[in-house]
C-alpha positions in Angstrom: 67.9 -30.0 -28.8 65.6 -27.3 -28.1 63.1 -26.6 -25.4 59.6 -25.2 -25.6 58.4 -22.5 -23.3 55.4 -20.0 -23.2 55.4 -16.7 -21.5 52.7 -14.3 -20.7 54.0 -10.8 -20.4 51.5 -8.2 -19.3 51.2 -4.8 -20.9 51.4 -2.6 -17.8 54.5 -1.1 -16.2 56.8 -3.3 -14.2 56.9 -2.6 -10.5 60.5 -1.8 -9.3 62.4 -4.8 -7.8 65.6 -5.5 -6.0 68.5 -6.0 -8.0 69.1 -9.8 -8.7 72.7 -9.6 -8.6 74.4 -10.2 -5.2 75.5 -7.3 -3.1 78.3 -7.9 -0.7 79.0 -5.8 2.4 82.5 -4.0 3.2 83.8 -4.1 6.9 81.4 -1.4 8.1 78.4 -3.4 6.8 77.7 -1.0 4.0 76.3 -2.5 0.8 78.9 -2.8 -1.9 78.4 -3.3 -5.9 77.3 -6.1 -7.7 80.0 -8.8 -8.3 79.8 -10.0 -12.1 82.2 -12.1 -13.9 82.6 -12.2 -17.6 79.1 -10.8 -18.3 80.0 -7.2 -19.2 79.8 -8.0 -22.9 76.8 -10.2 -23.3 74.5 -8.8 -26.0 70.8 -9.5 -26.4 68.7 -8.5 -29.4 64.7 -8.5 -29.3 63.1 -8.7 -32.8 59.5 -8.2 -32.1 56.9 -6.0 -34.0 54.5 -5.5 -31.1 56.0 -2.4 -29.3 54.4 -3.3 -25.9 55.4 -6.7 -25.8 58.9 -6.0 -26.9 59.4 -3.1 -24.1 57.9 -5.4 -21.6 60.4 -8.3 -22.4 63.2 -5.9 -22.4 62.3 -4.4 -19.2 61.9 -8.0 -17.6 65.3 -9.0 -18.8 67.0 -5.9 -17.9 65.7 -6.2 -14.2 66.7 -9.8 -13.9 69.9 -9.2 -16.0 71.1 -5.7 -15.7 74.6 -6.4 -17.0 73.2 -7.4 -20.3 73.3 -4.9 -23.2 69.6 -5.3 -24.8 68.9 -3.8 -28.1 65.4 -3.8 -29.9 64.2 -4.3 -33.9 60.7 -4.0 -34.7 61.2 -5.6 -38.2 63.4 -7.9 -40.2 65.5 -5.3 -42.1 66.1 -3.3 -39.0 67.2 -6.5 -37.2 69.7 -7.5 -39.8 71.3 -3.9 -39.5 71.8 -4.4 -35.8 73.1 -7.6 -36.3 75.5 -6.4 -38.8 76.7 -3.7 -36.6 77.2 -5.8 -33.5 76.3 -9.5 -33.4 74.3 -10.6 -30.3 74.9 -13.5 -28.2 71.1 -14.1 -27.6 68.1 -13.0 -29.9 64.6 -13.3 -29.2 62.8 -13.4 -32.6 59.0 -13.1 -33.3 57.9 -15.5 -35.7 55.7 -13.1 -37.7 57.3 -10.0 -38.5 56.2 -7.2 -41.0 57.9 -7.7 -44.4 60.0 -10.8 -43.5 59.2 -14.2 -41.8 60.9 -14.5 -38.4 61.9 -18.3 -39.4 63.7 -17.3 -42.6 65.4 -14.4 -40.8 66.5 -17.0 -38.3 67.9 -19.2 -41.0 69.6 -16.3 -42.5 71.2 -15.3 -39.0 72.2 -19.1 -38.2 74.1 -19.3 -41.6 76.1 -16.2 -40.8 76.4 -16.6 -37.2 76.1 -20.4 -36.1 76.8 -19.7 -32.4 74.1 -17.2 -31.8 71.1 -18.4 -29.6 67.7 -17.7 -31.0 64.7 -18.0 -29.1 61.4 -17.9 -31.4 58.6 -16.1 -29.9 55.2 -16.9 -31.1 51.5 -16.7 -30.1 50.7 -20.2 -31.5 52.1 -23.1 -29.7 51.6 -25.6 -32.4 53.6 -28.9 -33.1 54.0 -27.6 -36.7 55.5 -24.2 -35.6 57.8 -25.9 -33.0 59.0 -28.6 -36.0 59.6 -25.4 -38.2 61.5 -23.5 -35.5 64.0 -26.3 -35.0 64.4 -26.9 -38.8 65.2 -23.1 -39.4 67.8 -23.3 -36.8 66.1 -22.0 -33.6 67.3 -23.0 -30.0 64.3 -22.6 -28.2 60.5 -21.8 -28.8 58.5 -19.6 -26.3 54.9 -19.5 -26.8 53.6 -16.0 -25.8 50.8 -16.1 -23.1 51.6 -19.6 -21.7 55.0 -19.7 -20.0 55.7 -18.0 -16.6 58.4 -15.2 -16.4 60.4 -17.8 -14.0 60.5 -20.2 -16.9 61.8 -17.6 -19.4 64.4 -16.3 -16.8 65.4 -19.9 -15.8 66.0 -20.5 -19.6 68.2 -17.4 -20.0 70.1 -18.1 -16.8 70.9 -21.6 -18.6 72.1 -20.0 -21.7 74.2 -17.8 -19.9 75.7 -20.9 -18.2 76.2 -22.9 -21.2 78.0 -19.9 -22.8 80.3 -19.6 -19.8 79.2 -16.4 -18.4 78.9 -16.2 -14.6 77.6 -14.0 -12.1 77.4 -14.1 -8.4 73.9 -13.9 -6.8 71.7 -15.6 -9.5 69.5 -17.5 -7.0 66.0 -16.2 -5.6 62.8 -15.0 -7.4 60.6 -12.3 -6.6 57.2 -11.3 -7.9 57.6 -8.1 -9.4 57.0 -8.9 -12.9 
């Protein structure tokens, strides 16, 4: 059905880290480029009105999944425009947005694009929010401030796997975020 995670994303710059994709070596033991399969077209949209949180989440996702195309929207109308232009595979949706409720936007998106995976972001990890998120068509709910970075990354890896996207070297964690 759906999974509940919470996440804390600090509002400071993220330290650089080693690329998560595996790099091979050629016969002279030089590092080669990452090997990816079927991931070049994976699109993610982050719909969040808090710019600091939105940029931090984008940076974290990009550092762990550099092959993803990641776009951002600060409110519902902008999100609708971006979805109409190029429908993403994964959407991180804030539950409270200026002008439009994230749950209503989720329902609208799911009516038009049933296969889109939507992760609701909320500062309130309440049972009624979980129930509402499921009712409106969300696949996951992430409570800001409580889940670890690794839990979120594991969730995204699981989603990629469920959708048939594969890449080599998706093991291991570091503490850069």
